[in-house]
Each structure stands twice: as structure tokens, then as C-alpha cells.
C-alpha positions as CSV (number, residue, x, y, z in Angstrom):
1,M,7.6,24.4,-5.1
2,A,8.8,20.9,-3.9
3,T,6.0,19.4,-1.7
4,L,6.1,16.4,0.6
5,L,2.9,14.7,1.7
6,Q,3.6,12.9,5.1
7,I,1.0,10.4,6.1
8,D,0.9,8.4,9.4
9,S,-1.5,5.5,9.8
10,S,-0.3,3.8,13.0
11,G,-2.8,3.4,15.9
12,L,0.0,4.1,18.3
13,S,1.4,7.5,19.2
14,E,4.8,7.9,20.9
15,A,5.3,4.1,20.8
16,S,5.0,4.0,17.0
17,I,8.1,3.2,15.1
18,T,6.6,4.2,11.8
19,R,5.7,7.7,13.2
20,R,9.2,8.2,14.3
21,L,10.5,7.1,10.9
22,S,8.2,9.4,9.0
23,A,9.2,12.3,11.2
24,H,12.8,11.5,10.6
25,Y,12.2,11.4,6.8
26,A,10.3,14.7,6.9
27,E,13.2,16.3,8.8
28,K,15.8,15.1,6.3
29,W,13.5,16.1,3.4
30,K,13.2,19.6,4.9
31,E,17.0,19.9,5.2
32,A,17.2,19.0,1.5
33,H,14.4,21.3,0.5
34,P,14.5,24.3,2.8
35,N,12.0,26.2,0.7
36,G,9.7,23.2,0.3
37,K,6.3,22.6,1.8
38,I,5.3,19.6,4.0
39,T,1.7,18.7,4.3
40,Y,1.0,16.4,7.2
41,R,-1.9,14.0,7.4
42,N,-2.6,11.8,10.5
43,L,-5.1,9.3,9.3
44,T,-6.0,8.2,12.9
45,E,-7.2,11.7,13.5
46,T,-9.0,12.1,10.2
47,N,-12.5,10.7,9.8
48,V,-11.7,9.1,6.5
49,P,-15.0,7.5,5.3
50,F,-15.1,3.9,4.5
51,A,-16.4,2.7,1.1
52,T,-20.1,2.7,1.7
53,E,-22.7,2.5,-1.0
54,A,-23.4,6.2,-0.8
55,L,-19.7,7.1,-1.1
56,I,-19.1,4.7,-4.0
57,F,-22.1,6.2,-5.9
58,A,-20.9,9.8,-5.1
59,M,-17.4,9.0,-6.4
60,N,-18.8,7.7,-9.7
61,T,-21.2,10.6,-10.2
62,P,-20.3,13.4,-12.7
63,P,-19.4,16.6,-10.8
64,D,-22.3,18.5,-12.4
65,K,-24.8,15.8,-11.3
66,L,-23.8,15.6,-7.6
67,T,-26.4,16.3,-5.0
68,A,-25.8,18.6,-2.0
69,A,-25.5,15.5,0.2
70,Q,-23.0,13.8,-2.2
71,K,-20.9,17.0,-2.3
72,L,-20.8,17.0,1.5
73,L,-19.9,13.3,1.5
74,L,-17.0,14.0,-0.9
75,S,-15.7,17.0,0.9
76,L,-13.0,15.1,2.9
77,P,-12.0,12.7,0.0
78,D,-11.7,15.8,-2.2
79,E,-9.4,17.4,0.4
80,L,-7.3,14.3,0.5
81,M,-7.2,14.2,-3.3
82,K,-6.0,17.8,-3.4
83,E,-3.1,17.1,-1.0
84,L,-2.2,14.0,-3.1
85,L,-2.2,15.9,-6.4
86,E,-0.2,18.9,-5.1
87,A,2.7,16.8,-3.7
88,D,5.5,15.3,-5.7
89,T,6.9,13.1,-2.9
90,Y,4.9,11.0,-0.5
91,V,6.1,9.3,2.7
92,I,3.7,6.9,4.3
93,G,4.2,5.3,7.7
94,A,2.5,1.9,7.3
95,P,2.8,-0.6,10.2
96,M,1.9,-4.2,9.4
97,Y,-1.4,-5.2,11.1
98,N,-2.2,-8.9,10.6
99,F,0.0,-9.2,7.6
100,S,-1.4,-6.2,5.8
101,I,-2.0,-2.4,6.2
102,P,-4.1,-0.7,8.8
103,A,-7.8,-0.4,7.9
104,I,-7.6,3.4,8.0
105,L,-4.9,3.4,5.4
106,K,-7.1,1.1,3.2
107,A,-9.9,3.6,3.6
108,Y,-7.6,6.4,2.6
109,I,-6.5,4.5,-0.5
110,D,-10.2,3.8,-1.4
111,A,-10.7,7.6,-1.2
112,I,-8.0,8.5,-3.6
113,V,-8.0,5.8,-6.2
114,R,-10.7,7.5,-8.2
115,P,-11.6,7.3,-11.9
116,G,-10.7,10.5,-13.8
117,L,-8.5,11.8,-11.0
118,T,-5.8,9.2,-10.3
119,F,-6.5,6.7,-13.1
120,S,-8.5,6.4,-16.3
121,F,-9.5,3.7,-18.8
122,E,-8.7,5.7,-21.8
123,G,-8.3,3.5,-24.8
124,G,-9.8,0.6,-22.9
125,R,-6.8,0.1,-20.7
126,P,-6.1,1.3,-17.2
127,Q,-3.8,4.3,-17.1
128,G,-2.3,5.8,-14.0
129,L,-2.5,9.5,-13.9
130,L,0.0,10.3,-11.2
131,K,3.3,10.7,-13.1
132,N,6.7,11.7,-11.9
133,K,5.8,11.1,-8.2
134,K,8.0,9.4,-5.6
135,L,6.7,7.2,-2.7
136,I,8.6,6.1,0.3
137,V,6.8,3.5,2.6
138,L,8.1,3.1,6.1
139,T,7.0,-0.1,7.7
140,A,7.3,-1.8,11.0
141,S,6.3,-5.4,11.9
142,G,6.6,-7.8,14.8
143,G,8.5,-10.3,12.8
144,D,11.1,-10.3,10.0
145,Y,9.3,-10.8,6.7
146,S,12.3,-10.5,4.5
147,E,12.8,-14.3,4.0
148,Q,10.6,-17.4,3.7
149,P,8.4,-18.8,5.2
150,M,7.3,-15.4,6.6
151,K,7.8,-13.5,3.4
152,S,4.8,-15.2,1.8
153,M,2.7,-13.7,4.6
154,D,3.6,-10.2,3.8
155,F,0.6,-8.8,1.9
156,L,1.5,-5.2,2.8
157,E,4.4,-4.5,0.3
158,P,2.9,-6.2,-2.8
159,Y,-0.5,-4.6,-2.2
160,L,1.0,-1.1,-1.8
161,R,3.2,-1.5,-4.8
162,G,0.3,-2.8,-6.8
163,V,-2.3,-0.2,-5.9
164,F,0.1,2.8,-6.1
165,G,1.5,1.5,-9.4
166,F,-2.0,1.3,-10.7
167,I,-2.4,5.0,-10.3
168,G,0.9,5.7,-11.9
169,I,3.4,5.8,-9.0
170,T,6.3,3.4,-9.8
171,D,9.2,5.0,-8.0
172,I,8.5,3.3,-4.7
173,T,11.0,2.6,-1.9
174,F,10.4,0.5,1.2
175,V,12.3,1.0,4.4
176,K,11.5,-1.6,7.1
177,A,12.0,-2.1,10.8
178,H,10.8,-5.1,12.9
179,G,10.9,-6.8,16.2
180,N,9.0,-7.7,19.3
181,D,11.7,-7.2,21.9
182,P,13.1,-3.8,22.7
183,E,16.6,-4.6,21.5
184,T,15.6,-5.8,18.1
185,K,13.2,-2.8,17.7
186,A,15.9,-0.3,18.6
187,T,18.4,-2.0,16.3
188,T,16.1,-2.2,13.3
189,E,14.7,1.3,13.8
190,A,18.3,2.7,13.9
191,S,19.0,0.8,10.7
192,A,15.9,2.2,9.1
193,K,16.9,5.7,10.0
194,A,20.3,5.1,8.5
195,A,18.7,3.8,5.3
196,I,16.6,7.0,5.1
197,D,19.7,9.1,5.5
198,Q,21.3,7.1,2.7
199,L,18.4,8.0,0.4
200,F,19.2,11.7,0.8
201,Q,23.0,11.1,0.5
202,A,22.4,9.3,-2.8
203,V,20.5,12.3,-4.1
204,T,23.0,14.9,-3.1
205,A,26.2,12.9,-3.9
């Protein structure tokens, strides 16, 4: 069964452009996959643990050696991992906060980039284990980071391309909106939705 994992990370609710874009993508995806499954994860309502010493040790402990406390600590990361492994397409709403991703999205990434599950060092070299997956990242920022000098301040796209590429996901598409004033926001959001529509038209053409 085709499965979409829809992730939102914006601290805003109705005012969030990335939430509206991810909802639009999910709607179009459902039209293209009427029998498919959508798993929704709102990171701002999920108590994703940050990478404390206890969590790091738990993630690097063999399953048969885990204590009861470690198993409890890993219960949510394991649930997030299950969602990730079951999906074949991911759409992530990732607003730009201070030139990078929201802290809660970084915590999520730290929870799912795990040895033996999403990557390995078999043969002495890192190998991404998530194959044949597709990622669509929907971003929104106050300024336009498509050209210099602002482009060099965009740490969001290169980081997400790098870390998801590390775990094997190389089919990555970015769709972006930007603006501080209402008119620019509305215009770029409409353009982003049109770009999302085009993604599905390209598949069905």
C-alpha cells in the first residue's frame, strides 16, 4: 500500500504557510492514491526527546541489552522510526527559523538517524538504508534565499539534503514560499501550491 508520512514542524497553527502547503500536498497525494494511507505527525504536539546522554546511550545499546528504563525512553523514537520505515513518500513542512530548521525538527532527525535502522557502516563506509523513498520539503521564510547574498545564509536546504541523503534518501524536492508582507506571502504561497500541483501532473502525464 502506498503510504505518505506527513510531518509538520511549524510553531504556528492557522498562520503557518508550511502547514497549509503540507495539507495541500497531502490532499493532492490522496487524489493520486485513493487507496493509499496517510500518517500524520505534528511535531509540536509530540514530545520528541532531545539527544540527552541517556537517549544517546539507549540508541546505541543492543536491543537484548536494553534496560526497562531505556526501553521506555526509546518508545517514542521507535514509534517515529516505525512510521518512517512504513512510508514510501515523506512530506515535511519545515519553516526557516534563524536560517535553519526548527529545533523540534532537529530533535526528530536525531531520533530517526540511528545505526542499524537508517544507516550502517558496513564495509567501513556509511551506507544509507532507506532506499527508493521520496522526500518533499515545503519551506517558508521571511526573505528570499534563492540568490546571493542571502543564499549563503540558507542552512536549511543543504542540511536537510545532507542528513536525509546520509540515510539513503536522494530523491528530494524543495518547494519554497517566502515573504514578510501579506501580499508577498500570498503570492509565493500560491506559487508553491502550483508547484505542488505540477509535481502530480508530471507523474500522471
